[in-house]
C-alpha positions as CSV (number, residue, x, y, z in Angstrom):
1,M,76.0,-0.5,39.8
2,N,75.0,-2.4,42.7
3,N,73.9,-0.2,44.9
4,K,70.8,1.7,43.5
5,F,71.2,5.1,44.7
6,F,74.1,5.4,43.1
7,P,74.6,8.8,42.2
8,A,75.3,8.0,39.1
9,N,71.5,6.4,38.5
10,F,70.0,10.2,39.2
11,M,72.2,11.2,35.3
12,F,70.7,8.4,33.6
13,I,66.9,8.7,35.3
14,M,67.7,12.6,33.7
15,M,68.8,10.9,30.2
16,M,65.7,8.5,30.0
17,I,63.5,11.6,30.6
18,L,64.8,13.8,28.4
19,G,65.1,11.6,25.4
20,T,61.6,11.2,25.7
21,M,61.1,14.6,26.1
22,M,63.5,15.6,23.2
23,S,60.8,12.7,21.1
24,L,57.9,14.2,21.6
25,S,59.1,18.2,21.0
26,S,60.9,17.8,17.9
27,T,59.2,17.7,14.4
28,H,61.8,16.7,12.6
29,W,62.7,12.7,12.3
30,L,67.1,12.7,13.0
31,M,65.7,14.2,15.9
32,M,63.3,11.9,17.0
33,W,65.6,9.4,16.6
34,M,68.2,10.9,18.7
35,G,65.6,10.9,21.5
36,L,65.1,7.3,21.3
37,E,69.0,6.7,21.4
38,L,69.2,8.8,24.1
39,N,66.1,7.4,25.9
40,L,68.2,4.0,25.5
41,M,71.4,5.1,27.1
42,G,69.8,6.1,29.6
43,I,67.0,3.5,30.8
44,L,70.2,0.5,29.9
45,P,72.5,0.9,32.7
46,L,68.7,1.2,35.4
47,M,68.6,-2.7,34.0
48,N,71.3,-3.6,35.3
49,I,71.1,-1.8,39.1
50,K,71.6,-5.9,40.7
51,S,74.2,-7.2,38.8
52,K,72.1,-10.3,37.9
53,N,72.6,-12.6,35.0
54,S,68.4,-12.1,34.3
55,E,69.2,-9.3,34.2
56,I,71.9,-8.1,31.8
57,E,69.9,-11.3,29.9
58,S,67.4,-8.8,29.7
59,S,69.3,-5.8,29.0
60,M,70.9,-7.1,25.9
61,K,67.9,-8.5,24.4
62,Y,65.9,-4.9,24.8
63,F,69.2,-3.2,23.6
64,I,69.2,-5.7,20.3
65,I,65.8,-5.0,19.9
66,Q,65.5,-1.2,20.1
67,S,69.1,-0.9,17.9
68,M,67.4,-3.3,14.9
69,S,64.0,-0.9,15.1
70,S,66.2,2.3,15.3
71,S,69.0,1.8,12.0
72,L,64.8,0.3,10.7
73,F,63.6,3.8,10.9
74,M,67.0,5.9,10.8
75,M,67.1,4.6,7.6
76,S,63.2,5.3,6.0
77,S,63.8,8.0,7.4
78,I,66.6,8.7,5.1
79,F,64.6,6.8,1.8
80,M,62.2,9.0,2.9
81,Y,64.0,11.9,2.9
82,L,65.5,11.1,-0.4
83,Y,61.4,11.1,-2.0
84,S,60.2,13.7,-0.9
85,M,63.5,16.7,-0.2
86,S,62.1,16.5,4.0
87,M,62.4,15.0,7.0
88,Y,59.7,16.5,8.8
89,S,57.4,14.8,10.2
90,M,54.4,16.3,7.9
91,F,55.6,15.6,5.1
92,N,55.6,11.5,5.2
93,N,52.8,10.5,2.0
94,S,55.0,7.3,0.5
95,F,56.2,3.7,0.6
96,F,59.2,4.1,3.2
97,S,56.1,5.2,6.3
98,T,54.5,1.9,6.4
99,I,58.3,1.1,7.1
100,M,58.5,3.4,9.9
101,M,55.3,2.6,11.3
102,I,56.9,-1.4,11.3
103,A,60.1,0.0,13.4
104,L,57.9,2.1,16.5
105,L,55.4,-0.7,17.0
106,T,58.0,-3.5,16.9
107,K,59.7,-1.1,19.5
108,L,56.2,-1.1,21.5
109,G,56.5,-4.6,21.3
110,S,52.4,-4.1,19.4
111,A,52.1,-7.5,17.8
112,P,52.5,-9.5,15.6
113,F,55.8,-7.7,16.3
114,H,55.7,-8.5,19.8
115,F,57.6,-11.8,20.6
116,W,60.4,-10.3,22.6
117,L,58.8,-8.3,24.8
118,P,57.3,-11.5,27.4
119,S,61.1,-13.0,27.0
120,M,62.4,-10.0,28.1
121,C,60.1,-9.2,30.4
122,K,60.2,-12.1,32.9
123,H,63.5,-11.4,34.9
124,M,62.3,-7.9,35.3
125,S,61.9,-5.9,39.1
126,W,58.2,-5.3,38.8
127,L,59.7,-1.0,38.9
128,M,61.6,-1.6,35.4
129,L,58.8,-3.6,34.0
130,F,56.7,-0.6,34.8
131,L,59.2,2.0,33.3
132,I,59.3,-0.4,30.5
133,L,55.5,-0.8,30.7
134,T,54.4,2.4,30.6
135,W,56.8,5.6,30.1
136,Q,59.0,3.7,27.4
137,K,55.7,3.3,25.3
138,L,55.5,7.7,25.4
139,A,57.3,8.9,22.8
140,P,56.9,5.7,20.2
141,L,53.6,6.5,20.6
142,F,53.5,9.6,19.6
143,M,55.5,9.5,16.8
144,L,53.5,6.6,14.9
145,S,50.7,9.6,14.9
146,F,52.5,11.7,13.2
147,I,52.4,9.2,10.5
148,N,49.3,9.9,8.4
149,F,50.3,6.9,5.9
150,N,48.6,3.6,5.2
151,Y,46.1,2.9,8.5
152,T,46.0,-0.6,7.0
153,I,49.0,-1.7,9.4
154,I,47.8,0.3,12.5
155,I,44.3,-1.6,12.4
156,M,45.6,-4.5,12.2
157,S,48.1,-4.1,14.5
158,S,45.6,-3.6,17.7
159,F,43.7,-6.8,16.2
160,C,46.3,-9.2,16.7
161,S,48.0,-7.3,20.0
162,T,43.6,-7.6,21.6
163,I,42.9,-10.8,20.5
164,L,47.4,-12.4,21.1
165,G,47.7,-10.4,24.7
166,S,44.5,-11.9,25.9
167,I,44.9,-15.5,24.9
168,Q,47.9,-16.3,25.6
169,A,47.5,-14.4,29.3
170,I,45.3,-17.2,29.9
171,N,47.6,-20.0,30.7
172,Q,50.7,-17.7,32.1
173,S,51.0,-18.2,36.0
174,S,54.2,-16.0,36.5
175,L,52.4,-12.4,37.2
176,Q,54.9,-10.3,35.3
177,L,54.1,-12.4,31.8
178,I,50.4,-11.6,32.9
179,M,51.2,-8.1,32.6
180,V,53.0,-8.0,30.0
181,Y,50.1,-9.1,28.2
182,S,47.8,-7.4,29.2
183,S,50.1,-4.6,28.2
184,I,50.2,-6.2,25.2
185,S,46.3,-6.6,25.2
186,H,45.5,-2.6,26.3
187,L,48.0,-1.7,23.5
188,G,45.4,-2.7,20.8
189,W,42.5,0.2,22.6
190,I,45.7,2.3,22.5
191,L,47.0,2.1,18.9
192,P,43.1,3.2,17.2
193,S,43.7,6.4,18.7
194,S,46.8,7.5,17.9
195,M,45.9,8.0,14.5
196,I,42.4,10.0,16.0
197,N,43.1,11.8,19.1
198,N,46.3,11.4,20.4
199,S,44.8,13.8,23.2
200,L,42.7,9.9,24.2
201,M,45.4,8.3,23.5
202,F,47.7,9.7,26.1
203,F,44.4,9.8,28.4
204,Y,44.3,6.0,27.6
205,L,47.5,5.2,28.6
206,F,47.7,7.7,31.9
207,I,44.6,5.8,33.6
208,Y,46.8,2.7,32.5
209,T,49.9,4.0,34.6
210,I,47.5,5.1,37.9
211,I,45.7,1.5,37.7
212,I,49.0,-0.6,37.2
213,L,51.5,1.9,40.0
214,P,50.1,1.0,42.8
215,L,49.9,-2.4,41.9
216,F,52.9,-3.3,40.7
217,T,53.9,-1.3,44.0
218,M,52.1,-4.0,46.3
219,F,53.7,-7.0,43.9
220,S,57.5,-5.8,44.3
221,T,56.4,-4.9,48.4
222,K,55.0,-8.6,48.5
223,S,58.5,-10.5,46.9
224,I,54.7,-11.7,44.4
225,L,55.9,-13.4,41.0
226,Y,53.4,-16.0,40.6
227,S,49.3,-15.9,40.4
228,Y,49.3,-19.1,43.6
229,S,51.8,-16.7,45.9
230,L,48.6,-14.5,46.3
231,S,47.0,-16.9,48.0
232,E,49.5,-17.4,49.9
233,Q,49.7,-14.0,51.9
234,N,47.1,-14.1,54.8
235,N,44.3,-16.5,55.7
236,F,41.4,-13.5,56.2
237,M,40.2,-10.7,53.4
238,N,43.4,-7.7,55.0
239,K,42.8,-4.0,52.7
240,E,45.6,-5.3,50.6
241,N,43.1,-7.7,49.0
242,I,40.7,-5.5,48.6
243,I,42.8,-2.3,46.7
244,M,44.6,-5.6,44.6
245,I,40.9,-6.9,44.1
246,T,39.8,-3.9,42.6
247,L,42.7,-3.1,41.0
248,I,42.7,-6.2,38.8
249,L,39.3,-5.5,38.2
250,S,39.4,-1.8,37.5
251,L,42.4,-3.4,35.2
252,S,39.9,-5.0,33.1
253,G,37.9,-2.5,32.4
254,M,34.7,-3.6,34.5
255,P,32.5,-1.1,34.6
256,P,32.1,1.2,36.5
257,M,36.0,1.2,37.3
258,L,38.2,3.5,36.5
259,G,39.1,0.8,33.9
260,F,35.9,0.8,32.2
261,L,36.5,4.9,31.7
262,S,39.5,4.7,28.8
263,K,37.9,2.1,27.2
264,L,34.3,3.9,26.6
265,M,35.9,6.6,25.5
266,I,37.4,5.0,22.6
267,L,35.0,2.7,21.6
268,Y,32.3,6.0,21.7
269,M,34.8,7.4,19.7
270,L,35.8,4.6,16.8
271,L,31.7,4.0,16.5
272,K,30.8,8.0,15.9
273,M,33.7,7.2,13.0
274,N,31.4,4.6,12.0
275,M,33.6,1.8,12.4
276,I,32.2,-1.6,13.2
277,L,34.1,-4.2,12.8
278,L,37.6,-2.3,15.2
279,P,35.3,-1.9,18.7
280,L,34.0,-5.6,17.7
281,I,37.3,-7.2,17.4
282,L,38.4,-4.8,20.4
283,F,35.1,-5.6,22.5
284,V,35.8,-9.4,22.2
285,G,39.7,-9.2,23.4
286,T,39.0,-7.5,26.7
287,L,35.7,-10.6,26.5
288,I,39.0,-12.6,27.0
289,S,40.7,-11.3,28.4
290,L,38.4,-10.8,31.5
291,Y,38.6,-14.9,31.9
292,F,42.6,-14.9,33.5
293,Y,41.3,-10.9,35.4
294,L,38.5,-12.9,37.4
295,N,40.8,-15.9,38.0
296,L,43.8,-13.6,40.0
297,M,41.0,-11.9,41.4
298,M,39.1,-15.9,42.3
299,I,42.8,-16.9,43.7
300,L,42.7,-13.8,46.4
301,I,39.0,-14.1,47.0
302,M,39.0,-18.1,47.2
303,K,41.4,-19.0,50.0
304,S,40.5,-15.7,52.0
305,F,38.6,-18.1,54.6
306,H,37.7,-15.3,57.3
307,M,35.9,-13.1,54.0
308,F,34.5,-11.0,56.5
309,K,37.0,-10.7,58.3
310,I,38.2,-7.4,57.0
311,N,41.4,-4.6,58.7
312,S,40.6,-1.4,59.5
313,M,41.6,0.9,56.7
314,N,43.3,3.9,56.1
315,K,42.2,7.2,54.2
316,N,45.0,6.7,51.3
317,M,43.6,3.3,51.1
318,K,40.2,4.2,51.0
319,S,41.2,7.3,48.6
320,I,42.8,4.8,46.1
321,M,39.8,2.0,45.9
322,C,37.3,4.4,45.8
323,F,39.1,6.6,42.6
324,N,39.3,2.9,40.9
325,M,35.4,1.9,41.8
326,L,33.9,5.6,41.0
327,G,35.8,6.0,38.5
328,T,33.7,6.0,35.8
329,I,31.1,8.3,37.5
330,I,33.6,10.8,39.2
331,F,35.1,11.5,35.3
332,I,31.7,11.7,33.8
333,P,31.9,15.5,33.0
334,L,35.1,14.1,31.6
335,I,32.9,11.8,29.0
336,M,30.4,14.5,28.0
337,Y,32.7,17.1,26.7
338,A,34.4,14.3,24.3
339,M,30.9,12.7,23.4
340,N,30.3,16.9,22.0
341,I,34.1,16.8,20.5
342,F,32.5,14.0,17.6
343,Y,29.6,15.7,16.6
């Protein structure tokens, strides 16, 4: 598996995709569990493409955590079957649904079950980190939305994810750890939408994906692993630095960037349901995370001595920057439609 173009990698990618699709398209807990295991068997060989010791260590940590949470999920679903005589997702009103929630939150890396995620991801490549933070969260999030019992755990996990993910990223110098803690903080916004509206949950995850994809691509092509490496690229503001600044601001949720749109919709949804404390805590966590986002942006700006010497941009770069900077304005019809849903 040393060659990343090895033909078997296509099979592993298909296993990863089909495992997630199996979990999403099933109403039977056993089939959902089989989809999670198929997804795990597909992504583990992809994590060991270069066969480095750090990659092997990360894949073993990921295998142990995912296997443990899958076992907990399977045991709770069996006990729930003995309790309610049904393995389907709409009949889940027992204590074992809480155990199932904890297993899925562990799979997601949500606080306070998140301690395995930073230690595993700090030695990964940017592409695998992108898959872990986006695609691997899709199936557990939708499975979590099928459980209609004891929402207190989701709300408390949302509290912890937003606050802890923001605070723990402040003094980090590794960009990979910063992005992992940022993902945990964003997960605090996704979890409340999973118990209310799946469309908003998918929309938030989709916006988060299209923001971090070009950002991780730039980090990967320039081999940037630490925050101080951002200032060592060029002595003037080139087009990559400008795009990177807009993506970082969009990830922080600064209006009128694209990342602000998803936060605005979830904020409005929670306020319409008369939830006051939860949006307040989420907002405080976002303000804390804004510190290290602005810190990254200032590193890119302060070390650029020739502020007005900007290379000409091609159309793709301009479109990415405009899409992120004016995302909220572009999607105002979607906001109006979402507002009408909750009336």
